[in-house]
C-alpha positions as CSV (number, residue, x, y, z in Angstrom):
1,M,20.7,-3.2,8.7
2,D,21.4,-4.7,5.0
3,L,18.2,-6.1,3.0
4,G,20.1,-7.7,-0.1
5,I,18.0,-6.1,-2.2
6,R,20.8,-3.7,-3.2
7,G,20.0,-3.5,-7.8
8,K,16.9,-5.2,-7.7
9,R,13.8,-3.4,-9.1
10,A,9.8,-2.4,-7.5
11,I,7.6,-1.1,-8.8
12,V,5.4,1.3,-6.9
13,C,2.5,2.3,-6.8
14,A,0.4,5.6,-5.9
15,S,3.4,6.5,-4.7
16,S,3.8,10.2,-4.9
17,K,2.8,10.8,-1.3
18,G,1.8,9.5,2.3
19,L,2.4,5.7,2.6
20,G,3.8,4.7,-0.8
21,R,6.5,7.4,-0.9
22,G,7.4,6.8,2.4
23,V,7.9,2.8,1.1
24,A,9.4,4.1,-1.7
25,E,11.9,5.6,0.4
26,K,13.4,2.9,1.9
27,L,13.8,0.8,-0.7
28,A,15.3,3.3,-2.2
29,E,17.9,3.5,1.4
30,A,17.9,-0.7,1.0
31,G,19.9,0.5,-3.0
32,V,16.5,-0.7,-5.6
33,D,15.9,0.9,-8.3
34,L,12.2,2.5,-8.6
35,T,9.5,3.0,-10.8
36,L,6.7,5.1,-9.5
37,N,3.2,5.3,-10.2
38,A,1.0,8.0,-9.5
39,R,-1.6,10.1,-11.4
40,T,-0.8,14.1,-10.9
41,E,2.9,13.7,-13.4
42,A,4.1,17.3,-11.4
43,V,3.8,15.7,-7.5
44,L,5.4,12.7,-9.1
45,R,8.1,13.7,-11.0
46,E,9.2,16.0,-7.7
47,T,9.0,12.7,-5.9
48,A,12.0,11.0,-8.2
49,K,13.9,13.7,-8.6
50,E,14.0,14.2,-4.7
51,I,14.6,10.2,-4.0
52,A,17.5,10.0,-6.6
53,D,19.1,12.7,-5.1
54,T,19.3,11.7,-2.0
55,Y,19.5,8.3,-2.0
56,G,21.4,7.7,-5.3
57,V,19.4,4.6,-7.2
58,K,17.4,4.9,-10.7
59,V,14.4,6.4,-10.9
60,Q,11.3,6.5,-13.5
61,I,8.2,7.8,-13.4
62,V,4.8,6.8,-15.6
63,A,2.0,9.3,-14.5
64,T,-1.3,7.9,-15.7
65,D,-4.3,5.2,-13.3
66,V,-3.3,2.0,-13.1
67,T,-6.7,1.5,-12.2
68,T,-7.9,1.3,-15.8
69,E,-6.6,-1.0,-18.3
70,Q,-4.2,1.2,-20.7
71,G,-2.6,2.6,-16.8
72,R,-1.3,-0.9,-16.8
73,K,-0.3,-1.1,-19.9
74,E,2.1,1.6,-19.6
75,L,3.2,0.9,-16.3
76,L,4.5,-3.0,-17.0
77,A,5.2,-1.1,-19.8
78,A,7.8,1.0,-17.9
79,E,9.2,-1.9,-15.7
80,P,8.0,-4.9,-17.6
81,Q,10.4,-7.3,-15.1
82,P,10.1,-6.3,-11.6
83,D,11.9,-8.0,-9.1
84,I,9.6,-6.0,-6.4
85,L,5.8,-4.5,-6.6
86,V,4.2,-2.9,-4.3
87,N,0.4,-2.4,-4.1
88,N,-1.1,0.8,-2.6
89,A,-4.0,2.7,-4.4
90,G,-6.3,5.4,-2.7
91,G,-9.5,3.9,-0.6
92,P,-12.5,4.4,-1.6
93,P,-14.4,7.5,-0.2
94,A,-16.5,7.3,3.5
95,G,-20.2,7.1,4.1
96,L,-23.3,5.1,4.9
97,W,-23.7,2.2,3.6
98,S,-27.5,3.6,2.2
99,D,-25.0,5.7,0.4
100,W,-23.5,3.3,-1.7
101,H,-24.6,1.9,-5.5
102,E,-23.9,-0.6,-8.4
103,E,-21.4,2.5,-9.3
104,E,-20.0,3.3,-5.7
105,W,-19.4,-0.6,-5.5
106,L,-17.8,-1.1,-8.6
107,K,-15.1,1.8,-8.6
108,A,-14.5,0.4,-4.7
109,V,-13.5,-3.4,-5.9
110,N,-12.0,-2.2,-8.9
111,A,-8.9,-0.2,-7.5
112,N,-9.1,-2.2,-4.2
113,M,-9.4,-5.5,-5.4
114,L,-9.4,-5.8,-8.8
115,T,-6.4,-3.6,-9.9
116,P,-3.9,-5.5,-7.6
117,I,-4.7,-8.6,-8.8
118,Y,-4.3,-7.3,-12.2
119,L,-0.7,-5.8,-11.5
120,M,-0.1,-9.2,-9.3
121,N,-1.4,-11.9,-12.8
122,A,0.9,-9.7,-14.8
123,I,4.5,-10.1,-13.0
124,L,4.3,-13.4,-11.4
125,P,5.4,-15.5,-13.5
126,G,8.4,-13.7,-14.4
127,M,9.3,-13.5,-10.7
128,I,8.6,-17.4,-10.2
129,E,10.7,-17.6,-13.8
130,R,14.2,-15.7,-12.2
131,K,13.0,-17.9,-8.8
132,W,12.9,-14.5,-7.2
133,G,10.1,-11.8,-6.3
134,R,8.1,-10.1,-3.8
135,V,5.0,-8.4,-3.8
136,V,3.8,-6.3,-1.1
137,N,0.3,-4.8,-1.7
138,I,-0.8,-1.7,0.9
139,T,-4.3,-3.0,3.1
140,S,-6.0,-1.1,5.3
141,G,-6.2,-2.5,9.2
142,S,-9.6,-2.5,8.4
143,V,-9.9,-5.3,6.3
144,K,-9.1,-7.1,10.5
145,S,-11.3,-4.4,12.4
146,P,-14.3,-3.2,10.4
147,I,-14.2,0.6,10.2
148,A,-18.4,1.5,9.8
149,Q,-17.9,4.5,7.6
150,L,-15.6,2.9,5.0
151,G,-18.1,-0.1,4.2
152,L,-16.8,-0.3,1.1
153,S,-12.7,-0.7,1.4
154,N,-14.1,-3.3,4.5
155,A,-15.5,-4.9,1.6
156,A,-12.9,-4.7,-1.7
157,R,-9.5,-5.4,0.6
158,S,-11.3,-7.6,1.9
159,G,-11.4,-9.3,-1.2
160,L,-7.6,-8.6,-2.3
161,T,-7.2,-10.3,0.8
162,G,-9.0,-12.9,0.6
163,F,-7.2,-13.8,-2.7
164,V,-3.5,-12.9,-1.4
165,A,-4.4,-16.2,1.3
166,G,-4.5,-19.0,-1.4
167,T,-2.2,-17.7,-4.1
168,A,1.2,-16.7,-1.7
169,R,0.3,-20.9,-1.0
170,Q,1.5,-21.5,-4.4
171,V,4.2,-19.1,-5.5
172,A,6.4,-19.5,-2.1
173,R,8.3,-22.4,-3.4
174,H,9.1,-20.6,-6.2
175,G,10.6,-18.1,-4.3
176,V,8.2,-15.7,-4.8
177,I,6.6,-13.9,-1.7
178,I,3.7,-12.2,-0.7
179,N,2.5,-9.9,2.0
180,N,0.1,-7.9,3.1
181,L,0.2,-4.7,5.0
182,L,-2.5,-3.1,7.3
183,P,-1.6,0.8,7.6
184,G,-3.8,2.1,10.4
185,S,-4.0,6.1,11.6
186,H,-0.8,7.3,9.4
187,E,0.1,11.3,9.1
188,T,-1.8,11.2,5.4
189,D,-4.0,13.7,3.3
190,R,-6.0,10.5,4.1
191,I,-6.3,10.5,7.5
192,K,-6.8,14.6,7.5
193,G,-9.5,13.9,5.1
194,L,-10.9,11.9,8.1
195,L,-10.7,13.8,10.8
196,E,-12.4,16.7,8.7
197,K,-15.3,13.9,8.4
198,T,-15.4,13.2,12.3
199,S,-15.2,17.2,13.2
200,E,-18.3,18.0,10.9
201,T,-20.7,14.8,12.5
202,K,-19.5,15.5,16.0
203,G,-19.4,19.4,15.4
204,I,-15.7,19.4,17.2
205,S,-12.3,21.1,15.7
206,I,-10.0,19.3,13.9
207,E,-8.1,20.0,16.6
208,Q,-9.8,17.9,19.4
209,A,-10.8,15.6,16.5
210,R,-7.2,15.0,16.6
211,A,-6.7,15.1,19.4
212,E,-10.0,12.9,20.6
213,A,-8.3,10.2,18.2
214,H,-4.7,10.5,19.6
215,A,-5.6,9.3,22.2
216,A,-7.3,6.0,21.9
217,N,-4.5,4.6,20.0
218,P,-2.8,3.4,22.6
219,T,0.6,5.2,21.4
220,G,-0.5,8.6,22.7
221,R,-0.3,9.3,18.3
222,F,-0.5,8.4,14.5
223,G,1.8,6.1,13.0
224,T,4.5,7.9,10.2
225,K,5.3,7.1,6.8
226,E,9.0,5.8,7.5
227,E,7.9,3.6,10.1
228,F,5.8,2.6,7.2
229,G,8.1,2.4,4.7
230,A,10.8,0.1,7.2
231,A,7.8,-2.1,8.1
232,A,7.5,-2.4,4.1
233,A,11.1,-2.9,2.5
234,F,12.1,-5.8,5.9
235,L,9.4,-7.5,3.6
236,C,10.0,-6.7,0.4
237,S,14.2,-8.1,2.0
238,Q,15.9,-11.6,1.1
239,Y,15.4,-12.0,4.9
240,S,11.0,-12.2,4.0
241,G,11.5,-16.0,2.9
242,F,9.3,-17.3,5.9
243,I,7.0,-15.2,6.5
244,V,4.7,-16.3,3.7
245,G,0.5,-14.7,2.7
246,Q,0.5,-12.4,6.6
247,N,-1.3,-9.2,7.6
248,L,0.8,-7.5,9.2
249,L,-1.1,-5.1,11.2
250,L,0.5,-1.4,11.4
251,D,-1.5,0.3,13.8
252,G,0.2,1.4,16.9
253,G,-2.3,-1.0,19.2
254,A,-5.3,0.0,18.4
255,F,-6.4,-3.8,17.3
256,N,-6.9,-4.8,20.8
257,S,-6.9,-9.0,20.3
258,T,-3.8,-11.7,21.9
259,L,-3.5,-13.6,19.5
260,G,-5.4,-11.6,16.5
């Protein structure tokens, strides 16, 4: 299926591996030129080369921390007029409510709420002027179904969700479409860390923790970055123009609801 975005330009944050890389690969497959961002230059450079060699698109990298003002300036200097923005950031650490104090809260809100908002504020005027744009924010299934030990993520990402709910409806008339993708458990480094935490807490092996997690999902498995990337690419396509301010849950049916 031709997504109608060949030749468009995209910024994909946190895209050296995991879900961000899955999105970058599917956009590249659709013919989109990429600006990839992550903090570790060596891994980012390797990812960029593999994607460019495989799909024949232009790929540039910006190895920087976009949760800082300087990092965002560097990213936007490299690609000041993206047609597509994919916001993505690793989640804050798991723990108990009593573990988190001002420093932890400020870091979580900055990374998972304010940084994507700042990037949207920077690129939306250009998209509005050009009468076309797509923004996809990778948040978390915990926005709909809170995970107790991920309270920092639950709260910060919910704040971003609220911002998008209003903003998406203000810019849609200009051909600028904003939506959120809510991943459940996918085969990423993040899930490995959570399995390790479960293993430690329950006193079971990581293999047992994985088996329990698989059994708890209707599909009997975790999602893949390819599945996630394809969903994101569709939301970035020419066909998503009537999908506005939505929160698409990709969790294998783990959230049990008729209407959501």
